[in-house]
C-alpha positions in Angstrom: -0.8 35.3 70.4 -0.6 31.7 70.1 3.0 30.9 69.2 1.8 27.1 68.9 2.2 27.6 65.1 3.6 29.1 62.4 0.7 30.4 60.6 -0.3 32.4 64.0 3.5 34.8 63.0 2.5 35.2 59.6 1.1 38.3 58.4 0.8 39.6 54.3 3.9 40.7 52.7 2.4 43.5 52.5 1.1 44.5 55.8 4.7 44.3 56.7 6.2 46.2 54.1 3.9 49.2 54.9 4.5 48.6 58.7 8.3 49.1 58.4 8.0 51.3 55.8 9.3 49.3 53.1 11.6 48.2 55.1 13.3 51.5 55.7 17.1 52.3 57.0 15.9 54.3 59.5 13.8 51.1 61.0 16.6 49.2 60.9 17.4 47.8 64.5 20.4 45.5 63.4 21.6 42.4 62.1 21.4 38.7 63.4 22.8 35.6 61.9 19.5 35.5 60.0 19.3 38.5 58.3 18.4 41.9 59.3 15.6 43.3 61.9 13.4 45.7 61.6 11.3 47.7 63.9 7.4 48.6 62.7 3.5 49.6 63.8 0.7 47.4 62.9 -2.3 49.4 61.5 -4.0 49.0 64.8 -0.3 50.4 66.5 0.9 47.6 68.0 4.7 47.7 67.4 7.0 45.1 66.2 10.1 44.0 65.1 10.6 42.3 61.7 13.2 39.8 60.8 13.7 39.7 56.7 15.7 37.0 56.1 18.4 37.2 54.3 18.8 34.9 50.6 20.5 32.4 51.9 19.7 32.2 55.4 18.7 28.0 56.3 16.4 29.3 58.8 13.3 27.2 59.9 10.3 27.3 61.7 11.4 25.5 65.0 14.7 27.7 65.0 11.9 30.5 64.5 9.7 29.1 67.0 12.7 29.3 69.4 14.0 32.4 68.9 10.6 33.8 69.4 10.5 32.5 72.5 13.6 34.0 73.7 12.3 37.0 73.1 9.4 37.0 75.3 6.9 40.0 74.7 9.3 41.0 71.7 6.5 40.2 68.3 9.2 38.8 65.7 6.9 38.2 62.5 
């Protein structure tokens, strides 16, 4: 996946909701400075980590991309 543009990292909300089993507490991995992180699995079997931003989050595209690059092979959505 090319992370050069924020569009390449965005999925339909219903896809993410289904992948995380409606952001189930059982799929909660932890909480970061910008929100809660959940594990999930896409329909094609790809395992993902999803950060659900807190309502008061000020994280923007640049911070998101930088964090994604630091995580290496983990897919943030």
